[in-house]
N, C-alpha and C positions, 0 to 999 in steps of 0.2 A: 173667875176666868172669863175672857171675852168669848162671845159666840162666834166660832169659826166655821159653822156648818155651811155657810155660803160657799166655802171653798170646794165643796163637792158638786157645785153647779157645773153644767157642761161648758160654760165659758172658759174654764180653766184647765190647764194641763199640769202634769206632775211637776214641771219646773216652776210653775207659779206657786204651787203648794209648798215646794221646798224653799222658794224665796220668802214666802210669808212666814214659815216656821223659823228660818234663820234670822230674819229681820225682827221678828217678835222677840226672840231671845236677846238680840243685841240691844233693842230698845229697853227691855226690862233691866239690863245691866248698866245702861249709860244715860237714860233719860228719866226725868227732865233735867235740864241744866239750869244754872243760875242766870236769870234774865237781867240782873242788875246793870250790867254794861252790855247793851244789846249788840253793838258792833263787835265787841270781843266775843260774845256768845256765838254770833253767826260765823265769825272767822273760825272759831274753835269747832263748831259743828261741821262746817264744810271740810275742814282738815280731818276730823275724826271719821266722818262718813266716807271720805275718800280713801283713807288708810284701810278702813274695813271693807272696802270694795262696793259699797252700796251705791255710789254715784255712777257706776258703770251703766246703770239703767237710764241715765239722763241724757245720753248722747249716742249718736250712731256714726261710726267711722265709715270709710269707703267700703262698699259692699254690704253694709249692715243696715238694718231697719229699726226704727224705734219700736219697742214693744209696749204698746199703750196699756195693755193689761198689767204689765209689771210696774209701769209708772203709777197707775191708779192704785194698785195694791200697796205700793211703797208709801204713797201719800196718805192713804187711809190709815195704815198702821202708825206711821210717824205722827200724824195729827192726833191720833188717840192718846199718844204719850206726851207730846210737846208740840204746841203750835209753831214755835220758832224752829224746831227741827224740820217740820214739814216745809216751812218757808225756805229754809236754807237748801233743802233738797230740790224743791220745786224750781227755784230760780236758776239753779245750774242747768236744768232742762229747758225752761222757757228762754233764758238768756242765750242759750246756744241752739235753740230750736231751728232758727233760720239756717245756721251752718250745718246742722245735722241733716236737714232736708235739701238744701240747695248749695252748700258751700263747696269751694274748690279744695283741692288737695292741700294747698298752702294754708287756706283758712282753717281747715280741719286740724291743723297742728294745735290750735287752741283747745280742741276737744280733749287731747291727751292731758292737758293741764287741768281743765275743769272737771273731768271725770275722775281724776286722781285726787282732787281736793287741793291742788297747788295753785289754782287761780279761781277767782270769784267772778261770775258772769252777771250781766245786767241787760235788760230789754228796754230800750229807750224809744217808746212809741208815743205816749201821751204828751200833749202840749196844753198850755193854758186855754187855748181856744179849740182844742180838738181832743176830746176824750173818746167817747163812743163813735164819733164821726171821724174816722181815720182819714177819709178823703179830704178833710179840711186841714190836713197837715200843712204848716207854714214854713217850717225849717227848710232852708234851701241848700242844695248841693250843686255848685256850678262847675262845669268841666273846665279844667285848666291844662296847661301843658304837663303831661305825665300824671295827671291825677284830678283831684276834686278839692274845692273849697266849700266848707260847710259853715253856715251861720244860722242861729236860731236859738230856741229854748225848749227844753223838755221838762216835764214836771211829774210828780208822783212816780218817780222811777225807783223801783225796788232795787235794793243793793246800791242805790245812789250814794256815793261817798266812800264805799268800801270795795266796789267792783274793780277788778283788774282789766276787764274788757267789756265793752257794750256792743250790742247790735243796735244800730240807730237808723231811723227811717227819715228820709228827707225828700223834698220836692226837686226833681231833676227836670221837670217840665216837658216831657215828651208829649203830653196831652193834658187837658184840664182834669181836675179832680183826681179820682182814684188811679187813673191810668198814667199819671205823671210822677209817681213816687218810686224811690229806689231804696235799697237796704245796703248798709255798709258795716264793716267791722271797724270798731273804734277803740284802740287801746286807751286805757284811762289816763296814761301819762302824756298823751298827745298835747302839744302846745295849743292853747286857745280853748281848751275844755276846762271849765271851772265849776265847782260845786257852789252854787249861789245861796242855797238854803237847805238846811236839814229840816224835814217835816215830821212833826210829832203827831201821833194818832192814838186812839184809845187802846189799841193792842200794839205796843211798840214793835216796830220793825225798822230796818235801815231804809229810809226813804229820802229822796232829795229832789231839788230843782236844779237842773243843769243848764249852763249857758255855753253856747258855741260861738266864738268870735274868730273868724279867720282860721278855722281848723282845717289843716291841709292833710289830705290822705292820698296815698298812691292809687293808681288805677286798680291794683290788685285788691284793694279794700272793698270794691263793689261785689256784693253777693248776687249771683245770678247775672241777669242783664238789666241794663237801665230801663226803668219803666215797669219793672216787675215787683216793685216793693209792696204794693197792695196785695197782690196774689201771695207773696211770701208771707206777709203778716197774717193774712186770713188762714193760710195753710198751717202756720204755727199754732194759731188760736184754735183751729179745728181739732188739733191733737190735744192741746193742753186745757181746753175748757172742760173736757170730761174729767181731767185730773183735779180740777178745782172742785167739782162735785164730789170726787173721792175724798178730798181733804175734809169737806163738810160732813161727809158720811163718817169719817173718823171722829170728828167732834161729836156728832150725834150719838155714835156708839158709846163714847166715853160718858156722855151725859146720861144715857140710859143706865149704864153700869153704876154711876154715882147715885142715880135715883133709886135703883133696886136696893143698893146697900142702905140707903136712907130709910126707905119704907119698911124694910125688914127689921130695922133696929129701933126706929122711932116709935114710941107708943103714945096713943091718945085714948083717953077714956078706958084705960085698962087693956087695950088691944094694940097690936102692931098696925101701923098705917096700911100695910099691905093687905089687911083683912077687910078694908073698906071697899065696897063695890065701886065707888066713885074713883078711888085711887087706881083700882084695877082697870077701870075704863081708860084712864089716862095712860097707864102703862101699855095697854093694848094699842092705843092710837100711836104711841111713840114707836113701838115695835113695827107696826104696819108701815109707817112712814119710812123707817129705816130700810125695811126690805124692799119697798117700792123704789126708793132711791138707788139702792144697790143694783136692782135689776136694770134700771135705766142706764146707770154708769157703766156696768160691765157689758151691756148690750152695745153701747157706743164703742167701748174699747175693743171688744171682740170684732165688731164690724170693721173697724179700721185695721186691725191686725190681719183680717182675712183679705186685705188688699183693696178695700174701697178707696177710691181717689179722694173723696170728700165725705165727711160725716157731719155736715153743718147742722142738719135737723136733729140727728141723734145726740150730738154733743150739746146743742142748745137745750134740748129737753132734759138731758142729764144734769147740766149745770143749774138750770132754772129750778127744777123740782128738788134736787138734792140740797141746794143752798137754802131755799125757802123752807123746806121741811126741817132741816137741821135747826134753823132759827126757832121753829115752833117746838121741836123736841127739847132744845136747850132751855127755852123759856119755861116749859112745863117742869123740867128737872129743877130749875131754880125755884119755881113755885112750891114744889114738894119739899124743898129744903127750908122754906120759910125764911126767917131772918138770917139764918146761917148762909143762905144762898147769895145774899148780897154783900157778905163780908169780904172785904178786899183781900185777895190772895187765895180765896177758896177755889176749888177746881171749877165749880159751875159758874162762879163769877168770872173767872178768866175765860172760860168757854163762851160766855155771853158776850164778852168783848171781842174775842177772836172771830166769831162767826160773822159779825156784821159786815166786814169788808168783803167777804166772799160773794155777797149779793151785789157787789158793785164792780170789782175789778175783773178784767178780761171780758167785759161786756156785762152791763147791769141787767137786772132781771127783765126790765121792760124791753131792752134790746133783744134778749133771747126770745121774747114773745114775738117780736117783729120777724126774727129769723124763722121761727116755726110757722108763723102765719104765711109768710112768703113762700115757704116750701110747700105748703098744702094748697096755695092758690095757683 
């Protein structure tokens, strides 16, 4: 059984404990799923999570606020059972984050579909020449009579190729750099939007490179005001970076559980591995890193839920530490499994592949260090 003692921490309320209990039971009955056809698996997961009501946490309608603690708890639990389930849940939130935080009443109609699992969302920010440097975005949005014309390219777009709607960022030119960006709602069937390439990675997920050629959107597609795109993107990442740490925490908890099972049953020189002091030392380090990560994650989530306008420092610390620590925990779990740890399809082998991307996306680890350093300077 997983260690749920952290749910007694003062960061959580009874509704969070009820959420965790319910989602834990659902995951035990429905996960993991077959990853053979990744696109089909993600579509099925979004539909199933929506029908079960778990996607309600991923968006906020008029008068509602995102509950970051619920987002983090959900990602942690889902990741512990199935990395693709976590991905499918998370992208419904990240993809619609700009609309949850800044969208108009008309734009929020998409939330009813994404929160029910009837539509899949995508977040189109990264470009070939601008990953962590969002201010270098080159995709353009030119004002026309009654709307906008978008041209450019996006890459490493999660749910690219299967999304029904994207939030896309483009340069509208109000000022140089970060001050000249805007955000738009882009339905996937819009003329001029094409999937140029599907991207294969070590832990398969739906990823694609998108091209925009003469994409025309109505004025109502603009999220917030023109020139606010950078602020919108950073506000979304401010919320969801902590949840990336939560997903890493879920991976790390599963790795520790697998390691505990291994050392209790594997024998060497007539005794269980668990009786070796060196192994006990490794287990202690793994447990310490997991608790430290959890404290940082739920501090960040609690702070945002208390009404903080921004949690850039807290979210950066949570994502940086949790993802790096999870990599170390999973690596040690694999080491304790010996040759079985690198067998394709084993739990720790899949965790080893899953964790690596979390140290890159939504701001690589070195970017998080820059954010932390600037906050203390």
